[in-house]
C-alpha positions in Angstrom: 92.2 61.4 111.1 95.7 61.5 112.5 97.4 64.9 112.7 100.6 63.4 111.2 100.2 60.7 108.6 102.6 57.7 108.8 105.0 56.8 106.1 103.3 55.1 103.2 106.1 52.7 102.5 107.5 50.1 104.9 110.8 51.8 104.8 113.0 53.7 102.3 116.4 52.5 101.0 119.1 52.8 103.7 121.2 56.0 103.5 124.9 56.3 104.3 126.1 58.1 107.3 129.4 59.8 108.1 131.9 57.0 109.2 133.3 59.5 111.8 130.0 59.1 113.7 131.1 55.6 114.7 132.4 54.7 118.2 133.3 51.1 118.6 131.5 49.6 115.7 133.6 48.4 112.7 133.7 50.6 109.7 131.4 48.2 107.8 128.7 48.8 110.4 129.0 52.6 110.4 127.9 53.5 106.9 124.2 52.5 106.9 121.7 54.8 108.6 118.9 53.3 110.7 115.3 53.3 109.4 113.3 56.5 109.8 109.8 55.2 109.9 110.1 52.1 112.1 112.0 51.3 115.2 115.6 50.1 114.5 116.3 46.5 115.3 118.9 47.4 117.9 120.3 50.3 119.9 122.7 52.9 118.6 125.6 54.5 120.4 124.5 57.9 121.9 126.9 60.0 119.8 125.6 58.5 116.6 122.0 59.0 117.6 122.8 62.5 118.6 124.5 63.4 115.3 121.7 61.9 113.2 119.1 64.0 115.0 121.3 67.1 115.2 122.1 67.1 111.5 118.4 66.9 110.5 117.5 69.7 112.9 120.0 72.0 111.1 117.4 72.4 108.4 115.0 74.1 110.7 114.8 77.9 110.5 116.7 80.2 112.9 114.4 81.0 115.7 116.0 84.3 116.4 115.1 85.4 112.8 111.5 84.2 113.1 109.5 87.4 113.1 106.2 85.4 113.1 106.4 83.9 116.6 105.6 85.7 119.8 107.5 83.0 121.8 110.7 83.8 123.6 113.8 82.6 121.7 116.6 83.8 124.0 117.3 83.5 127.7 120.4 83.9 129.8 122.6 80.9 130.3 121.9 80.8 134.0 118.2 80.3 133.2 119.0 77.4 130.9 121.1 75.8 133.7 118.1 76.1 136.1 115.8 74.6 133.6 118.1 71.7 133.0 118.3 71.1 136.7 114.5 71.0 136.9 113.4 69.2 133.7 112.9 65.9 135.6 110.6 67.5 138.2 106.9 66.8 137.6 105.0 70.1 138.3 101.9 68.3 139.5 103.8 66.4 142.2 103.7 69.3 144.8 104.3 67.0 147.7 107.5 65.6 146.3 108.8 69.0 145.0 107.4 71.5 147.5 109.9 74.2 146.7 109.0 74.1 143.0 105.4 74.4 144.1 106.3 77.3 146.3 107.9 79.1 143.4 104.7 78.7 141.4 102.7 80.2 144.3 105.0 83.1 144.5 104.7 83.8 140.8 100.9 83.8 141.1 101.2 86.3 144.0 103.6 88.5 142.0 101.2 88.6 139.0 98.2 89.3 141.2 100.1 92.3 142.6 101.3 93.4 139.1 97.7 93.2 137.8 96.3 95.2 140.7 94.1 92.5 142.3 92.0 94.1 145.1 93.6 91.6 147.6 96.6 89.9 146.0 96.6 87.4 148.8 93.0 86.4 147.9 93.6 86.1 144.2 93.8 82.5 142.9 95.7 81.3 139.9 97.9 78.6 138.5 100.6 78.0 135.9 99.7 76.3 132.6 101.4 75.0 129.5 100.7 78.3 127.8 97.9 80.9 127.2 95.9 78.4 125.2 95.4 76.2 128.3 94.9 79.3 130.5 92.2 80.5 128.2 90.5 77.1 128.2 90.5 77.2 132.1 89.2 80.7 132.2 86.4 79.9 129.7 85.5 76.8 131.7 85.1 78.9 134.9 82.9 81.5 133.0 80.7 78.7 131.7 80.3 77.0 135.0 79.5 80.2 136.8 76.9 81.0 134.2 75.4 77.5 134.6 75.2 77.9 138.4 73.4 81.2 138.0 71.0 79.9 135.4 70.4 76.3 136.4 66.7 76.7 137.2 65.7 79.4 134.7 67.5 78.2 131.6 67.9 74.4 131.9 68.2 73.9 128.1 69.8 77.1 127.0 73.0 77.2 124.9 75.7 79.4 126.4 77.5 81.9 124.2 80.8 83.8 124.4 81.2 87.3 122.9 84.6 88.3 121.4 86.2 90.0 118.4 86.9 87.9 115.3 90.5 88.7 115.8 90.9 86.3 118.8 93.5 83.7 118.9 92.5 80.2 117.6 92.4 78.8 121.2 89.1 80.6 121.7 87.6 79.0 118.7 88.8 75.7 120.1 87.2 76.4 123.5 83.8 77.2 121.9 84.0 74.0 119.8 85.2 71.7 122.6 82.9 73.0 125.3 79.9 73.5 123.1 79.6 77.3 123.5 78.2 79.5 120.8 80.9 82.0 119.6 79.5 85.5 119.0 82.0 87.3 117.0 82.3 91.1 116.4 83.7 91.4 112.9 86.3 93.9 111.7 85.0 97.0 110.0 87.1 99.5 107.9 90.2 100.5 109.8 89.0 98.9 113.1 90.8 95.6 113.4 89.5 94.5 116.8 86.5 94.4 119.0 84.1 97.4 119.3 82.8 97.7 122.9 79.3 98.7 122.0 79.0 96.1 119.3 80.1 93.5 121.8 77.6 94.6 124.4 74.8 94.4 121.8 75.6 90.7 121.2 75.1 89.9 124.9 72.0 88.3 126.3 71.0 86.2 129.3 73.0 83.2 127.9 76.3 85.1 127.6 78.9 83.6 129.9 81.3 86.5 129.3 83.1 88.8 126.9 86.8 88.3 126.0 88.9 91.4 125.6 92.3 91.0 123.9 95.2 93.0 125.3 97.4 92.7 122.2 95.8 91.3 119.0 97.9 88.7 117.1 96.7 90.2 113.8 98.2 93.7 114.3 99.5 94.1 117.8 96.8 96.6 118.9 95.2 96.7 122.4 91.5 96.2 122.6 89.9 99.0 124.7 89.2 97.0 127.9 88.1 99.9 130.0 85.6 101.0 127.3 84.4 97.4 127.0 83.7 97.3 130.8 81.9 100.7 130.6 79.7 99.4 127.8 78.8 96.3 129.8 78.1 98.6 132.9 75.6 100.5 130.8 74.1 97.2 129.6 73.6 96.1 133.2 71.9 99.4 134.1 69.5 99.0 131.2 68.8 95.2 131.3 70.1 93.9 134.6 72.5 91.5 132.8 75.8 91.2 134.7 78.3 90.0 132.1 81.9 89.3 133.3 85.0 90.1 131.3 88.1 87.9 130.7 91.2 89.7 129.6 93.3 87.6 127.2 96.7 89.2 128.0 98.8 86.5 126.3 101.2 89.2 125.3 100.0 92.6 126.6 99.6 91.6 130.2 103.4 91.5 130.4 103.9 94.7 128.4 101.2 97.2 129.7 102.0 97.0 133.4 105.6 98.2 132.7 105.4 100.7 129.9 101.6 101.7 129.8 101.1 102.1 133.5 98.4 104.8 133.2 96.2 102.5 131.1 93.5 100.8 133.2 92.8 97.3 131.9 93.3 94.9 134.7 91.7 94.0 138.1 91.2 97.7 138.8 88.1 97.3 136.7 85.5 95.5 138.8 84.1 93.7 135.8 87.3 92.0 135.0 86.9 88.5 136.4 90.1 86.8 135.2 93.3 87.4 133.2 95.8 85.1 131.5 99.2 85.6 130.1 102.0 83.7 128.4 105.1 83.5 130.4 106.8 82.2 127.3 106.0 85.4 125.3 106.7 88.8 126.8 107.1 87.1 130.2 110.6 86.3 128.7 110.7 82.5 129.4 111.3 79.7 126.9 108.1 77.7 126.0 105.9 76.6 127.4 104.4 78.3 130.4 101.3 80.4 130.9 99.4 81.8 133.8 95.7 82.1 134.6 94.5 84.3 137.5 91.1 85.0 139.0 90.1 88.1 141.0 89.2 85.9 144.0 88.1 82.3 144.8 84.5 83.3 144.1 85.3 83.6 140.3 86.7 80.0 140.2 84.0 77.4 141.1 85.3 75.0 143.6 83.8 72.0 141.7 86.3 72.6 138.9 89.3 72.0 141.3 90.3 68.4 141.7 92.2 67.0 144.7 94.4 64.0 144.4 96.4 62.1 147.1 98.0 59.2 145.3 101.2 61.2 144.7 101.4 61.9 148.4 99.7 64.8 150.2 96.4 66.5 149.3 97.0 68.5 146.1 94.4 70.8 144.5 94.8 71.0 140.7 93.0 72.9 138.0 94.4 72.0 134.6 93.6 70.2 131.4 96.7 68.0 131.6 98.4 66.4 134.5 102.2 65.8 134.2 104.4 68.6 133.0 107.9 69.8 133.8 108.6 72.3 136.5 111.5 73.8 134.6 109.5 76.6 132.9 107.9 77.7 136.2 111.3 77.9 137.8 112.6 79.9 134.9 109.7 82.3 135.3 110.5 82.9 138.9 114.2 83.3 138.0 113.2 86.0 135.4 111.0 87.8 137.9 113.8 87.9 140.4 116.4 88.7 137.8 114.7 91.7 136.3 112.2 93.1 138.8 109.9 95.9 137.7 112.6 98.2 136.5 114.3 95.4 134.5 111.1 94.4 132.8 110.4 98.0 132.1 113.8 98.5 130.4 113.5 95.3 128.3 110.0 96.0 127.2 110.6 99.6 126.4 113.7 98.7 124.4 111.7 96.1 122.4 109.0 98.7 121.7 111.6 101.2 120.6 113.0 98.7 118.2 109.5 98.0 116.8 108.7 101.6 116.4 112.0 102.4 114.7 111.7 99.5 112.3 108.1 100.4 111.4 109.1 104.0 110.5 112.0 102.8 108.4 109.8 100.4 106.5 107.3 103.2 106.0 110.0 105.4 104.6 110.8 102.9 101.8 107.7 104.1 100.1 106.3 100.7 99.0 104.3 100.0 102.1 101.5 101.3 104.3 101.6 100.8 108.0 98.4 99.5 109.8 100.0 99.7 113.2 103.3 101.2 114.4 104.5 99.0 117.3 103.4 101.5 119.9 101.2 99.1 121.8 102.6 95.6 121.6 106.1 95.7 120.0 104.4 94.3 117.0 103.3 96.0 113.8 101.5 95.1 110.6 101.9 96.6 107.1 100.8 96.0 103.6 101.8 97.1 100.1 100.9 100.6 99.1 97.9 101.0 96.8 100.1 102.0 93.8 102.2 98.8 94.1 100.9 96.3 91.6 103.9 94.2 90.6 104.1 92.2 93.8 102.1 91.5 97.0 102.8 90.7 100.6 103.2 87.0 99.8 106.0 87.7 97.4 107.7 89.7 100.1 107.4 86.9 102.6 108.7 84.3 100.1 111.7 86.4 99.1 112.6 87.4 102.6 112.6 83.7 103.6 115.4 83.2 101.1 117.5 85.4 103.3 116.6 83.5 106.5 113.8 85.8 107.7 110.5 84.2 108.6 108.1 87.0 107.9 104.4 85.9 108.0 101.9 87.1 105.3 98.2 86.4 105.8 94.7 87.8 105.2 92.5 89.3 107.8 89.1 87.7 108.8 85.6 89.0 108.1 84.8 91.7 107.2 88.3 92.5 105.9 89.2 89.4 103.9 90.4 91.8 101.2 93.3 92.9 103.3 96.6 90.9 103.2 99.4 92.0 105.5 102.9 91.3 106.7 103.5 91.3 110.5 106.7 91.8 112.4 106.9 90.6 116.1 109.8 92.2 117.9 111.0 90.3 120.9 113.8 90.5 123.4 116.9 89.6 121.5 115.7 91.2 118.2 118.2 94.0 118.4 118.6 97.3 116.5 121.4 95.7 114.6 119.2 92.8 113.5 116.5 95.3 112.5 119.1 97.1 110.4 119.9 93.9 108.6 116.2 93.2 108.1 115.7 96.6 106.4 118.9 96.1 104.3 117.7 92.8 103.0 114.2 94.1 102.3 115.6 97.2 100.5 117.8 95.0 98.3 114.8 92.9 97.2 112.5 95.8 96.3 114.1 96.6 92.8 113.6 92.9 91.8 110.1 92.8 93.1 109.2 96.0 91.3 110.3 94.5 88.0 107.8 91.7 88.2 105.0 91.8 85.8 102.5 90.8 88.4 102.3 89.2 91.9 103.5 85.6 91.7 100.6 84.5 94.0 98.7 84.3 90.7 101.0 81.5 89.6 100.1 78.9 92.2 102.9 76.6 91.2 105.6 79.3 91.8 104.3 81.1 94.9 104.7 80.0 98.4 103.1 81.2 101.6 104.1 81.2 105.2 102.0 79.2 107.7 102.3 79.9 111.4 
């Protein structure tokens, strides 16, 4: 089934366009828009094509007011110029664009040093289109290493991967696509992420690894990576099972090194085999770029690395796709140079301060209960207080959207399907001034919401929900 269904009619009635869009065509040719669901019969002048597309895109939401997305929505103009200069460079063609390839190599080295690899020069890694691809690559390496270790003993065994039920959907995709059994640690009570001992209990001889999340998308909390590694150390002492850990640091791996420096979660833990992050999240780069790093070459089976020479040169590549622009990698290197450690520390601390301040102000309104407070990721989740019965989180999301704010409302997974929350993601560019406006709009809505007889989610034809 296609992901996007085609138009059911051959075409709709032609619509008129603004005559000012015309260039050299006579007025009679400027008032009829081209078809939307089939190719036009002939070309259009570039200004007309631009205006038609530009006007339709005005109906999109304002990305700066999107409090659902973790993705960077603001960069400096200089970064945009560099990206424009590199958008025609194919990242895979390292022989033709050797300096772009060198900037990618430097970024990997910088991340290896940032994440305390035992020997940063020996760490291996690559850029990706985002953390989803990076997680797929890390999972593939875990599965292949497991297969190599167990080829003779377990020829017909089905591998499994242990993780919390709060993992991002890319891990569900990995298990589905690569035929790995997902073993999920459910949420319990006020624990909204993986429990280390429960994860260790799910491991057996067919476990390819355990995934720890440094920054859950559900509530912004860090999973206890050091405690997870300790639980797996105890498991190895009891059973001999040596289970590696992959840290999904899509967001937190670019937060913790700068403002949680005393927390041990990275390659300082010998059991951590690989780490990924999203350069386009708290790496502060426009989408899409991610990074995957392995402790050393031993953690990345050589058979997974392909070498091609038909673009010129001998190029090793480990990726799910082939061609992609080099612009985002260049932008990542620019941002690393531009900010340095102190600059990143200042940006991330400011973002966390905004999140914590906004969380406290929402708590002070009296209608809401905080689940998290933005003191790990600059992200927090909250729900309606027990005594609030006239509206629910979905009503809040719907009404805030009327003011331009994209505020996601959703339910938690097993065993907390009963819990529905709102989540605020604070990013660079979401300033204290914007957070003030957010609280003002929310405060103005509360009297109306309190006057409702019941949550409108009961009226399926009136309620709307936010999908992200």
